[in-house]
N, C-alpha and C positions, 0 to 999 in steps of 0.2 A: 395509574394509567399506563398505557403502553410505553410512552416516552420515558416516564420516570422509572418504570420497572426495568426496562432494558438499557436505559441510560443514554438517551439522545439529548438530554437537557442542554440548552444553550448551544445547539449544534447548527443553527442556520445563520449563514452570513449573506448579506445582500449587496449587490453591486448596482449602483444607479446607472441608468442608460446614458447619463451625461458624462460618465467617467471617460478620461482620455484613453485613446487606443494604446494598449500595452506594447512596450518595446519587445521585440522578438529577436534575439541574437542570431547571427548567421549559423552558429553551431547547432541550432535546433533543426536546421534543415537537413543536414547530412553529416556523417562522421565516418572516416574509413576504418576505425578500430572498434566500432560497436554499432548500435542501432540508435539513430536519432532522426526523427521525422516530425514535422509539424504542419499546421494548416498552410495553405498557399498564401502568398503575399497578396495584398489587395482586398482581402475579405473585409466587408463592411462591419462596423461595430454592431453589437446587438441592439435591436430597436425596442426590445421589451425588457422589463426588469428580469434579472438573472439571479438565480439562487444556487448556492452550493451547500450541500449537506456535509458537514465536517464533523469528524469525531471530536468528542469532548474528553480530553485527557485520555484515560485508559478505557474509554467507552467506544472505541472505534467499531467494535462488532455490531453495536446497536445501529449505527449509521448504515452499515452494510445490510443488515437484516431488514430494516424498515424503509429503505430508499424507494423501492418500487411501490410501497403502499401509500405514500404521501398524497398523491393526487387521487387515486381511487377512493381514499377515505375522506377526501375533501379538506385535507390539512393544507394543501397548496392549491390555489385556483387553477382550473383548467386553462390551458393556453400559456401558462408560465413555463419557461424552459428550465429544466432542472439539471444540475450537474452534481454528482456525488463526489465529494472530496474525501477520499479514503486513505488515511495515513496509517499504514502498518497493520491492516487486518488480515494479511495474506499468510495464514499459517498452513503448513503442510503436514499431512498425516505420515510422519516419518518414524523409523524405528527408534527405540530408546538408545541412549548412549550408555554403553557398557551394561552394568546391572542396575541402572537407575530407572527402574520400571514403575516406581511408586507414582501415585496420582500427582504429587506435587512437582514431578519432573516431566510430566507428559501432558501437553496441551490437549490432545484428543480426549484423554481420560478426564481432565479438568472440565472440558466442555460437556461431556456426558453427565458428569456429576451436577453441574450447574443446571442443566436442562431438567434432570430428574428432580432436583430440589424446587424448581420453579413451578412444576405441575401445571403448566399452561402452554399447551402446544400451539394455541392460536397466536400468542405473542412470539414464540420461538420461530414459527413458520412465516412471520411477517404478514399477519392477517390472512393466512392460508395460501399465500402466493407461492410458497415453496412446498412442493409435493414429494420430496424425497422420503423414502420409506423409513430411514433412520432419521428421526426428527433432529437429533443433535447436529447432524451434518448441515442443517439449515443455518446454523450459526458459525460454521467453520469455513474459513476463506477458500480453501482448496475446492470445496464442494459447492459453496453458495455463489461465489463470484461469477463463475461461468453462466449462471442462470439469470443474472441481473439484466433487466430490460432498459432501465434508465441509464443514460450516459454517465460515466464516472471517470475520474482521474485517480489512478491508484499509485501510491508511493510505497515501495517495498525494498528494504536493503537485503541483498543476497546473503550478507553475514549479519543478520539482525542480532544485535546485542542481547535483547531481552529473551529472544527464543533460545539463544545459546546458553545464557547464564542459568535459565530455568532447567534446560536439559542436562547441562554439564556441571552445574554447581561450581563453576570456576570462572575466573574473569582475567582479562589482560588489561593492564593499566600502564601508565607511563613508567611505573616502577616495579610492576609484578608481571610474571609470565604464567602460563598454564602450568599445572604440576607436571613433573616428569613421570613417565616419558611423554613429552609434549606432542609427539607425532599423532597419537590417537585422537587428541583434541582437535588438531588441525585437519586430520583426515575427515572427522565427523563434520566439522564446519564446512570443508570443501564440498563434501557430498551434498549437504543441504543447500549450499549456494548454487551448485550446478543444477540441482533439481528445481530450485526456485526460478532461476533464470530461464530454463527451458520451458517451464510451465507458464510463466508470464507471457512469453512470446507466442504461445499458441492459444491464449484465451480468445474465444470466438469474437468478443467485442473489439479486442486489439487488432486481430486479423482484419476485421471488417472496417476498422478505422472509426467506429462509433464511440470508442472509449480509449483513454490513453494510459500509459504506464511510465513510471520513472523509477529506475532501480540502480542503486550504486553497489559497489563492493566494499563500502565503508562499514566499519564495525560500530554501528550506532543504531538508534531506534527512535521512531516517531519524532523526527527533527522539526516538524512544523511549529512546535512551541518554543523553539530555541532560535538564536541568532543565525544558526547555520541555514535556516530556511531561506534567507536572503543572500548568504555568502558562499556556502559550500557548493561546488560545481561537479556535475557528472557530465563528462564529454563537453565541458564548457558551458553547461546550462545549470542554473540554480532551480531549486524547487519552486520558488516564486515565479520565475520566468516560465516554467513548464505549466504551472497553474494558470497563468495569464493566457498562455497560448490555448489551453483547453477551454477557458472561458470564451475566448474569441471564437474558437471553432464551434462551440455550443450555440453561440448567438448568431453565427453566420447563416445567411439564407442559401448559401451555395453548397452546403454539405461538406465543408472542409474536414479533413481528417484530423484526428486528435494526435497530440505529440507522443512519440515513442522514443524514450531515452533510456536505454538499457546498456550498462557498461559490460562489455565482453572483452575488453582490451587487455586484461591482465589475469583474471581468474584466480586471484590469490587473496588471502585474508588482509583486509584493509589496504589494498594495493592501489586503489584509484588515485590518480594524480591530484584530484581535488579533495580527497579526504582530509578533513581538518583535525581529526583526533590523532594525536601523536602517541604511539605506543613504545614500550621498551624495545630498543633496537637489538638487544641481545636475545629476544624471544624468537622462537621458531623451531621447526622440525629439522634436525640435522641429519636424518636418515637419507 
């Protein structure tokens, strides 16, 4: 089936209409050092059952690809309000790091290979809703996310650990640094972070307020399955609080805007004040 082939299994979460109104911290409304916005105060709770499509472990791409097809295919009843919960599907088609051009170090090339092996463009294109000429782009965040019609809440680290370790074959830990010379590793990470932040803020759905985005400068990846989902803060806001605000906005009859929480306060590797991962303090670029 489509779901089992592309991996949306166990990806739907339901919120009952009787659930209490979620708390929204003041920091969601505005922040002088970055972008933070949320629905207006006073929005009424959703009057109908609300569903969020969530990635299942490493299967976040499937949620993105098939989100728009759920209601047209009758998998979700008409009239039910949908919110896509997309944790870390936003890959960019960036240059290779140094000479690491092999498929195992390049997400675009990996995506092309997967699509070729699947031999099923109907699945890859989300029941034909994606009409990009290069069908592999229908499964790649940079190209597919701007096309989504269903509201979504996107979570994306500007210094995504998984993206960097695949591209650079190197890791920073509490006791280990990037190989010397470290500057080339940090320069590559900074370039990708800047591009990610800029592109997130110009997504058409984010500009219009119909979808939300939450982006840290933390060196981590897909934190919704870990305790940091409820604890780690970006501009004073946790992922859980941002998702609650997005659910409230989706259920609001007043057309409330989705939360925008994008840390632009420091612009350096794992520099956000709320980042919970502690790295070796001796690491860094000395140039």
